[in-house]
C-alpha positions as CSV (number, residue, x, y, z in Angstrom):
1,M,1.5,206.2,-32.8
2,K,-0.7,203.2,-32.7
3,K,-2.6,202.7,-29.4
4,K,-2.1,199.7,-27.4
5,R,-5.1,197.6,-27.2
6,T,-6.3,197.0,-23.7
7,I,-8.4,194.1,-22.5
8,P,-11.8,195.4,-21.3
9,Q,-12.2,195.4,-17.5
10,K,-15.6,193.6,-18.0
11,I,-14.0,190.5,-19.7
12,V,-11.2,190.5,-16.9
13,A,-13.8,190.7,-14.2
14,Y,-15.9,187.7,-15.8
15,V,-12.7,185.6,-16.3
16,L,-11.8,186.2,-12.5
17,Y,-15.5,185.4,-11.5
18,F,-15.3,182.2,-13.5
19,L,-12.0,181.1,-11.9
20,L,-13.4,181.8,-8.5
21,L,-16.5,179.9,-9.2
22,G,-14.3,176.9,-10.3
23,F,-12.2,177.1,-7.1
24,T,-15.4,177.3,-5.1
25,I,-17.0,174.2,-6.7
26,A,-13.7,172.4,-6.3
27,V,-13.7,173.1,-2.7
28,L,-17.5,172.5,-2.0
29,Y,-17.7,169.3,-4.0
30,P,-16.0,167.0,-1.5
31,I,-18.0,168.5,1.4
32,V,-21.4,168.1,-0.7
33,N,-20.3,164.5,-1.5
34,V,-19.9,163.5,2.1
35,F,-23.1,165.1,3.0
36,S,-24.8,163.0,0.2
37,I,-23.3,159.9,1.6
38,S,-24.5,160.5,5.1
39,M,-28.1,161.0,3.6
40,R,-28.0,157.7,1.8
41,P,-29.6,154.5,2.8
42,S,-26.9,151.9,3.9
43,D,-27.5,149.7,0.8
44,R,-26.6,152.6,-1.7
45,L,-23.2,153.6,-0.7
46,L,-21.9,153.6,-4.3
47,S,-24.1,155.6,-6.7
48,T,-23.6,157.0,-10.2
49,S,-26.2,159.8,-9.7
50,L,-25.2,163.2,-9.5
51,R,-28.2,164.3,-7.1
52,I,-27.1,166.0,-4.1
53,I,-30.1,164.6,-2.1
54,P,-30.1,160.8,-3.2
55,E,-33.4,158.8,-3.3
56,G,-34.5,157.4,-0.1
57,A,-32.6,160.0,1.8
58,S,-33.0,160.3,5.5
59,F,-31.3,161.6,8.6
60,N,-31.1,158.2,10.1
61,A,-27.2,158.2,10.3
62,Y,-27.4,161.4,12.3
63,K,-30.3,160.0,14.6
64,V,-28.2,156.7,15.2
65,L,-25.0,158.8,15.6
66,F,-26.4,160.8,18.5
67,T,-28.7,158.1,20.1
68,E,-26.8,154.8,19.7
69,T,-23.1,155.7,19.9
70,P,-21.1,157.6,22.5
71,F,-20.6,160.5,19.8
72,L,-21.6,163.3,22.3
73,L,-19.2,161.9,24.9
74,W,-16.3,162.0,22.3
75,F,-17.3,165.3,21.2
76,L,-17.2,166.7,24.8
77,N,-13.8,165.0,25.3
78,S,-12.5,166.9,22.2
79,V,-14.0,170.2,23.1
80,I,-12.5,170.0,26.6
81,I,-9.0,168.8,25.5
82,A,-8.9,171.5,22.5
83,A,-10.1,174.3,24.7
84,V,-7.5,173.7,27.3
85,V,-4.7,173.2,24.8
86,M,-5.9,176.5,23.0
87,I,-6.1,178.6,26.3
88,T,-2.8,177.2,27.5
89,G,-1.1,177.7,24.3
90,V,-2.2,181.4,23.9
91,A,-1.1,182.1,27.6
92,L,2.3,180.6,27.3
93,A,3.1,181.6,23.8
94,S,2.1,185.2,24.4
95,T,4.3,185.7,27.4
96,A,7.1,183.4,26.2
97,G,7.1,185.4,22.9
98,Y,7.2,188.7,24.6
99,A,10.1,187.6,26.9
100,F,12.2,186.5,23.9
101,S,11.3,189.6,22.0
102,R,11.9,192.3,24.8
103,F,14.6,190.9,27.1
104,N,18.2,189.8,26.8
105,F,19.1,186.8,29.0
106,Y,21.7,184.1,29.1
107,G,20.8,181.3,26.8
108,K,18.4,183.2,24.7
109,K,19.7,182.3,21.3
110,S,20.1,178.6,22.3
111,A,16.6,178.4,23.5
112,M,15.2,180.0,20.2
113,V,17.3,177.6,18.1
114,S,16.1,174.6,20.2
115,L,12.5,175.5,19.6
116,L,13.3,175.7,15.9
117,V,15.1,172.5,15.9
118,T,12.1,170.8,17.4
119,Q,9.9,171.7,14.5
120,M,12.5,169.8,12.1
121,F,11.2,166.3,13.7
122,P,7.9,164.7,12.7
123,P,5.5,164.2,15.7
124,T,5.8,160.6,15.1
125,M,9.6,160.7,15.9
126,L,8.7,162.3,19.1
127,L,6.1,159.9,20.1
128,L,8.2,157.3,21.8
129,P,10.1,159.7,24.2
130,M,6.8,161.5,24.9
131,Y,5.1,158.1,25.7
132,I,7.9,157.0,28.0
133,M,7.8,160.4,29.8
134,L,4.0,160.2,30.3
135,L,4.5,156.6,31.5
136,K,6.9,157.4,34.1
137,L,4.5,160.3,35.3
138,H,1.6,158.0,35.3
139,L,-0.2,160.1,32.9
140,I,-1.0,157.6,30.2
141,N,-4.8,157.4,29.5
142,S,-5.6,160.7,31.0
143,Y,-6.7,164.1,29.9
144,L,-3.6,165.8,31.5
145,G,-1.3,163.5,29.5
146,I,-2.8,164.2,26.2
147,I,-3.0,167.9,26.9
148,V,0.8,168.0,27.8
149,I,1.7,166.4,24.5
150,Y,-0.6,168.6,22.5
151,T,0.5,171.8,24.2
152,S,4.3,171.0,24.0
153,T,3.7,170.1,20.1
154,A,2.0,173.5,19.5
155,L,4.2,175.7,21.6
156,P,7.5,176.0,19.6
157,F,5.8,177.3,16.5
158,C,3.3,179.7,18.5
159,V,6.4,181.2,20.6
160,W,8.2,181.8,17.4
161,Q,5.6,183.6,15.5
162,M,4.4,185.5,18.6
163,K,8.1,186.5,19.1
164,G,8.4,187.6,15.4
165,Y,5.1,189.7,15.7
166,Y,6.3,191.5,18.9
167,D,9.4,192.5,17.3
168,T,7.4,194.5,14.8
169,I,5.6,196.5,17.4
170,P,7.6,199.6,18.4
171,F,9.1,199.6,22.1
172,S,8.4,203.4,22.1
173,L,4.6,202.7,22.7
174,E,5.5,200.7,25.7
175,E,7.8,203.4,27.0
176,A,5.0,206.0,26.5
177,A,2.6,203.9,28.5
178,R,5.3,203.5,31.3
179,I,5.8,207.3,31.3
180,D,2.0,207.7,31.7
181,G,2.3,205.6,34.8
182,S,1.5,202.2,33.7
183,T,3.4,199.2,34.9
184,R,5.2,196.8,32.6
185,W,2.4,194.3,32.8
186,G,-0.1,197.2,32.3
187,A,1.7,198.3,29.2
188,F,1.9,194.4,28.0
189,R,-1.8,194.0,28.5
190,K,-3.2,197.3,27.3
191,V,-0.9,198.3,24.5
192,V,1.0,195.3,23.2
193,L,-1.7,192.4,23.3
194,P,-4.3,194.5,21.3
195,L,-1.8,195.3,18.8
196,A,-0.7,191.5,18.6
197,A,-4.4,190.5,17.9
198,P,-3.6,188.8,14.6
199,A,-0.7,186.7,16.0
200,L,-2.9,185.8,19.1
201,V,-5.9,184.6,16.8
202,I,-3.3,182.6,14.6
203,T,-1.9,181.0,17.9
204,A,-5.4,180.2,19.1
205,L,-6.4,178.5,15.8
206,F,-3.2,176.6,15.6
207,S,-3.3,175.3,19.2
208,F,-7.0,174.3,18.7
209,M,-6.4,172.5,15.4
210,T,-3.5,170.6,16.8
211,A,-5.6,169.0,19.5
212,W,-9.0,168.9,17.6
213,A,-7.9,166.6,14.6
214,E,-5.1,164.7,15.8
215,Y,-5.4,160.9,15.7
216,V,-1.9,159.3,16.0
217,V,-0.8,160.5,19.5
218,A,-4.4,160.1,21.0
219,A,-4.4,156.4,19.8
220,Q,-1.2,155.7,21.8
221,V,-2.1,157.7,25.0
222,L,-5.9,157.1,25.3
223,Q,-7.1,153.5,25.8
224,D,-10.4,154.1,27.7
225,T,-13.3,154.5,25.4
226,S,-14.7,157.1,27.7
227,L,-11.8,159.2,27.0
228,F,-11.7,158.9,23.2
229,T,-11.6,162.0,21.3
230,L,-13.7,162.5,17.8
231,P,-10.9,161.0,15.6
232,L,-10.4,158.0,17.9
233,G,-14.3,157.7,18.1
234,L,-14.9,157.9,14.2
235,K,-12.2,155.2,13.8
236,Q,-14.6,152.8,15.7
237,F,-17.0,152.9,12.9
238,E,-14.4,151.3,10.7
239,A,-14.2,147.5,11.1
240,S,-12.0,144.7,9.3
241,M,-14.9,143.5,7.2
242,S,-17.2,146.6,6.7
243,T,-17.3,150.2,7.5
244,Q,-20.4,152.1,8.7
245,W,-19.9,154.9,5.9
246,G,-23.3,156.6,6.9
247,L,-22.1,157.2,10.3
248,Y,-18.6,158.1,9.2
249,A,-19.8,160.7,7.0
250,A,-22.2,162.2,9.4
251,G,-19.7,162.3,12.1
252,S,-17.0,163.9,9.7
253,L,-19.3,166.7,8.9
254,I,-20.2,167.4,12.5
255,V,-16.7,167.4,13.5
256,S,-15.7,170.1,11.0
257,I,-18.4,172.4,12.4
258,P,-16.5,173.8,15.5
259,A,-13.3,174.4,13.7
260,V,-15.2,176.4,11.1
261,A,-17.2,178.2,13.6
262,L,-14.1,179.2,15.6
263,F,-12.4,180.4,12.5
264,L,-15.4,182.7,11.7
265,F,-15.6,183.9,15.0
266,L,-12.0,184.7,15.4
267,S,-11.6,186.1,11.8
268,R,-13.0,189.6,12.8
269,W,-10.2,190.1,15.2
270,L,-7.8,188.8,12.7
271,I,-9.0,191.4,10.0
272,S,-9.4,194.3,12.5
273,G,-6.0,193.5,14.0
274,L,-4.3,193.6,10.6
275,T,-5.6,197.1,10.2
276,L,-4.5,198.4,13.6
277,G,-1.9,201.0,13.6
278,G,0.2,202.0,16.5
279,V,0.2,205.8,15.7
280,K,-2.9,207.4,14.3
281,G,-2.3,210.4,12.1
């Protein structure tokens, strides 16, 4: 019988390396291009040169961004709002998801369906009723108003995915903790939450990104420039006749740093949480 010809493993490895290299270049090119624009002089926005560091490059755009614009104030506003939304989202989704997973109560199915239905509507469709609600509560142009909208927008998805993850954790682990003398809250905090680390990380990231990069809702709720978030602040660099592309590019790069840093910081809990097991052999 003839032996089947197999492709050498080295060739397969080289092909995979070239594919990964191609994907990496495709992902990094826009970032490198934005960085190059932020370094160019204002009169050299459009260039056919492939140089990453353009001629006459300088950090003047970054200097102007931090010293001559309220960028740091916008940055602080975004950090405060996103952090509060993230903490609130994790606290409410982790407890609400546990209640939906472990308890049977009247209206449970209806509540779950209601949470799912809210995800079928685009955020812009919910903007008008939310705006009217905040107007009657006198929360327009305030931190609290924008935090309420962002939290309510992120919660349905977070509760659903936390509930689904809790369903995969055996209830027998909690029963064992209760037999050892732990309270229900103690079993939830010491047994369930550590096992639900991946879901908590996803909830934190989703809640943070919901508030960090959102523009449409913030543009309707916040009118005071001192309360502007980063997306609203960057929009100020765009005028009807001209756009300050250097400042726009520099600000865009800086805006992306906290999101990337948060993901890298939380990734170790995501990876370790995925490898956790309820029972060790």
